[in-house]
N, C-alpha and C positions, 0 to 999 in steps of 0.2 A: 485519542492522539492529538487532538488539537491543543487540549489542556495541558499536556505534559511540558511543552517549551515554555509555555506561559508560567506555570507553577515552577519550573526551574529558576527563573529569573527572581521570583519572590523568596524561594528557598535560599537563594545565594545572598540577597540583600537583606534578609532577616534570619541568617544562620543562627544567631544566639538566641532568637526569641521565638522562631515559628518552627513547629514539628508539622509535618504532612504525613499522614497514614493513609495508604491507599487501601481501599476496600474493593476487591475484585468479586463482583457479582455477575456471573456469567450468563450470558445469553445462549450460546452454542454449547453443545454437550462437550465437545473437544476442548473448550476453553475452561473447563472445570479441572482437567488433569493437571496435577502438580508441577510435572516436568513442563507442560506447555506454558503454564503461568511463568515458571522460572525463565524459561526462554523469552517470553513477552517482556519480563523485566529487564533482561540484558539487551533485547533488540531496541526497547525504547529507552534504554539508558537511565532507568529509575534507580535512585540512590536513597530512597526513603523506605520504611517498612511497608510490607504489602500483605493484607490479609486475604486469604483463598476462601471467599465467602460462598462456597459452591452450593450451599443449601439455602442461601438468601437468609440466614439468621439475622445478619448486621442489617441488612436491607430493611428486613420487616421491623426490627427494634427501633430503627430511626425514621421509619415512614418515608422510605425513598421511594420516588414514583418515576424517576427519569434518569437516563445516562446522559451526561454525567450529574451528580449531585453532590454539592460540597457542604459540609456540616461544620459550623464554627463553634468552637469548644473553648471556654474561658479557662484561666489558670486555676480554677477551683472545680473544674471538671463539669460545668454546666453548659448546656447547649444554648447558644446566643440565637441562632437561626440558621438558615439553609439557603443555598442559591442553587437553581436548576439550569443546566444549560451551560454554555460557554460563557466567557467574561472578558472584559478589557482589563488589561493589566493595571492600567492606571487607576480604574476604579476600585480594585482590590488592594492596591497599593496604599491608596490614601485611606481606606477602612482600616487595614492592618496598622498603620502609623498611629492612628487615632487610638485604637485598641491598646497597643503597647503603651503609649503615653498615659493613658488612664489608669491601667494596672500597675504602671510604673509607680504612680503617685500613691497607691497602696502596697507598694513593695510586694507585690504578688508574682512578677515575672522572674522565672527561674532560668538563669543563663549558664547554668552547669552544662558543660560539654556533653554530648551524646557519643557514645561509642558503638558504631553499627559494623556488621559484618557484611560486606557488600558482596553481592553475587559476582560481580565483575572480578573480583580478586580471587576467585576460584577458578578463573577461565585461564587459557593461554593464547598465545598469538596465533593467528591462522592467516593463510594466504588470502583467503576470502572472509568477509564477515557479513552473515545474513544477506546473501544476494537476493534481491528482488525480482529483477527481470533479466532477460537475455535475448538477444538478437543475433541470429546467424544469418550471414550474407554469402550466398553460393558464389556469386559473380566475382567477388574480391577475395575470397577465401579468408574471411574475417568473422570473428565472434566478439561481440561487445557483451560485457557483463556489467550490469549495475551492482557494483560492489557497494551495496547500500549503506551499511554501518561503518564502512571505511570512507565513506563520502567521496568516492570516486568512480570512475569508469575504467574497467581493465579491458584492453583489447588484445586478443590472441589470434592466431589462425585456428582454423576448425579443428585441429588436432591438438590444440592447447599450448602451442608455443607463444610465449608472450612477445607482444609487438610493441605496446606502448601502455602507460597508465595516464588518465586524464583527471587531474586534480592532485593537489597536495596532501588531500586526506583530512584536513581540518573542517569542521562546520563552519559554513560561512557562505556568503554570495558575493563572489569576486570574479570578475572576468580579468582574461589575460592568457599567457601561455600555459601549457600543459601542466608544468610544474609550479605555477602560482595560483591557477584558478581553483576557486573552491565550490563545492556543491553541498547540500544538506539532505541526505537520505535520496539520492536519485534513484528513480524507478524506471518506467517504460521508455523506450527509445523507438526512433524511425529513422531510416537512412534514405538519403537521395545522393547518389554519386559519392563525393567526398564530404558531404555535409551530413553530420550526425545530430539529430534532434532529441533532446533529453527532457523528460518530465521530472523537474526538480521539485520533488513532492514537498518537502518540509519548509523550502524556500517559496513555496506558492509561485513558481516561475517556470517557464520554458528557456532551456538555453539550446544555443546553436554551436556546434563544434566543427571547426574547419580542420579536417583531418589532415590535409595537405600541408597548411600553414601552421599547424599545431597551436591553434588558438580558440578560446571560448568567449563567447559573448551572450548576454542576457537578451531575448527577443520579445519577451511577454512576462508581465507580473513586476511588482515593485518590491517584493521580498516580505510584504506584509500580508497577512491572510485576510481576505474579504470578510467583513462581519454582515454582509447583507446581500441579497442577490441583486444583480444588475444586468443590463443589456449589452454590455460590453462596448467596445470602440477601439481606440488606438492601443495596440496591445502592450505597448511599452510602459503606458501610465495607468493601467488598470489593475486592481487587485484581483487575484486568483485564490482559489481554494482548494488544496490538494490535488494538483493534476496527477493522476497515477499511471496513465498508459497513453500510448500515441499510435497512430497509424496514418499513413501518407496516401492520399488518393490525388494524382495530379498535383495541382498547386495548393491543395488544401491538407492541412494538417487537422486529424479529428483527434479530439481529447477525451479521455474518459475523466471527467472533473468530479471526483469522488466526493468532495467537501460539499458542492453545490447539488449533488444528486441529479447531474445532467451531463449530456455530451455537448461539448463545444467544438467550435471549428475556427481554424485560424488561416487566414489567407496569406500566403506567402508572398503575393504581390502587392496588397494593400497594406498588410502588416496590421490588419484588424482582427480581432478575435471576438466572437458572439456565441451565445447559446445556440446549440443546434436542435437538440432534443431533450424533453423533460421540462416540467413547470417548476421544478425545485422542491415539491413536495415528496416526502420520503415514503413511498409506497410501490406497490406494483400494480400499475394501471396502464393498459394498452390504449392506443387511440392515435391521434394525429402527432406530429412531432412536438408541437406546441403544447399539447394538452396531455401527453402521457406523463406517467410518474415513474421514476426511477429510484434506486437506494443503493447508493455507493458504488456505482460503476467503476471497476478496478482492472478491467482488462478490455482491449478492443482490437478488432482485426477487420479486414476488409477482403471480399471475394471480388470486388470490382462493381457490384451492383448492390449489395447491402453492406452496412456495418453490422458486425456481430459483437456482442459484448457481455461480459459477466457482471451481473448486478448482484454484487457480493452480498449484501445485508438481506436479500431475499432470496438467497441461495438459487439464483435463477440464471438462465442464459437466454438472451433476447437478441431482436435485431431492430435495425432502424434503416428505412430506405435512404438511399444515397441522392434521390432526385431533388431533395429539398422540400416536396410537397406530399410525402408519403406518411407512412405510419410506423409506430413502435409496435412490435408483436413479440409476444413471449413464447419461446420455443419449450423450454421446460422451467418449472417454478410456479409456485402458488401465491404465497404471501410472507409477510415478514417473520413469522414464527413458525413457519411450515418447512423442516429440514430434515435430512437423514442421508442414508446411503442405499438406495434403491434404484437399480437398473429397470429399464421397461420402455414403455412408449408414452410420450406426452404427459398427462397429469399424473401417471403413476410414478415417474421419476422423482428421485429426492436427491439433491446434492447438499453439500454443507459449506458454506462460506468459499465458493470457487473464486479464485483470483485471476488466474492465467488463462489465455485463449490463443489458439492458433487455427488457421484454415489451411487444409493441405488435401487435395485430391478429393475434393467433394464432402470432405467430412470436417467437423470442427473437433479439436483436441482440446479438452478442459483440465486445467490444474484444479482439481476438486480438494482445495487445500486441507480443509479441516478433516476431511476423509482420508488424506495422506495418498491419494490415487490420481491418476490420469484417466479421464473417462472419455470416450469417443461418442460423439452425437452427430447424427445426420439430419440436418434442419428440415429436409423434406418430408421426412417420415416422423419426425421428433423421437426417433429412437435413440436409446442411451445406454451404453454398456461400459463396464469397468475394462480398461485396456491395459494399464500398467499398475501394479501395487496391490499388496495383500490387504492393506488397509490400516494395519497397526504401525505406529510410527517407529522408525528404525533406519539403517543405513546398510542395506543388503544389496549386490548386484546379483545378476542372473536373470532367469526366465521371467518374463514380463510380469505375469500375474502374481508371481512369487517374490518380486523385488519389493524392497521397502524404501519409503520415503518419509520426510518429516516436514509436513507443510509446505510443499512446493507450490510455487507462486508465479513462474514465468516460463513460457513455452516459445520455441521458434523451431522450424523446420527447415533442413537444407540437406542436399545430396543424400536424401534416403535416411536422414537422421532427424530425430527429434532431441533438442537440446532442452534441458529443464533445470531451472534455477531451483535447486532443492534448499529452500531457505534455511530452515533450522538445522540441517546439516553442513552448512557452510560449503556447499559442493556444487559443482555443475554436473548433472548426470547425462548420459547419452543413451537414447534407445534407438535400436535398428528398427526402421517402420515395417520391415518384412518379418523379420524373426520376432521381433519384440524383446530381444536379448538387451538387458540394462547394464551399462558399465559407467564408472566414474571417471571423469576427464582428468587427467593428469596434467596440472599447468607447470610448465616448466619455464624458468627463468623471471619468475614474478619477484 
């Protein structure tokens, strides 16, 4: 996900010389499904050909060992070399310009235009586009929707009547009024009175929204992705790495910093941000806050005593103590390559890339994203059970365990209802927490 925006800059600059072919060699079972791959192409706004390498044939033929890997192929079809991991645009830009000049001297660069049939041209306009997270506030009767691929926040009441849209819909990092501010794939949110905090994920920034004065400002991040781990500092001048979700405790904003494989904290008084849990290594290892190891935390919530978070790449749900001297503990989940769809207790449980999480009435509700389900987990017993969803992707309302979702990613509870960002269905679903009946929220006036 970090590579796509960087590649897009190079594809635009070298549109006549460079062809990118994406090879999708999936880790998770759900990622092998053709329709899920197609949805990912749309979500990440990919405009180059993509091979669904579900059996790892291309991976093996090219000797790939890591995600991501880039192979460089010359105009005569020969492999020149490869690069593993992320990259700096300037370095690759310099390499490409030299390669193009060299092959131009030998009259080998073919600038004939390519005609591609893009997946986006087969789609239609929707009120929402791949909503990632949702926040329901009972006190103010407001629902905040991260309309992620429309690069905006939609505000409705809890029944779906539109109140406001925040952001002009274009990708960018711009502060200002609601109609001029810009976001880039916003995700998790936290609310304090009339201030809404937003994880502006692909801008690698945190934004503050003044709901009363209808204005947006950046409070953390420079807009550039951090290339190395660091210890934080003055939040406005440090680089962040894919902040994905937020929760507020007192005057501290806790951040699921997926790109760093850490939890971070942001002090609203001092305006400083620092790592809170995780040493940055991508694994599942419990221990002290500073020594524990996490893997792409993408959802976070608090019960007032602990932070609970989805550790997406390890298909785990974990907790971190709030006292600053505590530990990270795994509730369910085993390691990076252990996943599935199994209810049970403790180590019996299998999830598949869970993203969303909510705390309500002593239980955790989990958006088990790649299993297309909502699970309920009791942290004290480590017991997990399927709560909503039959498991197969689709869009079907009705009785909870027979309802269908398609990669749900955000959860929020209010007034006896569970609001669900049903990402690949471009919809907000609502489940009654007593009857488990699922309906689709009709948004009026958007």
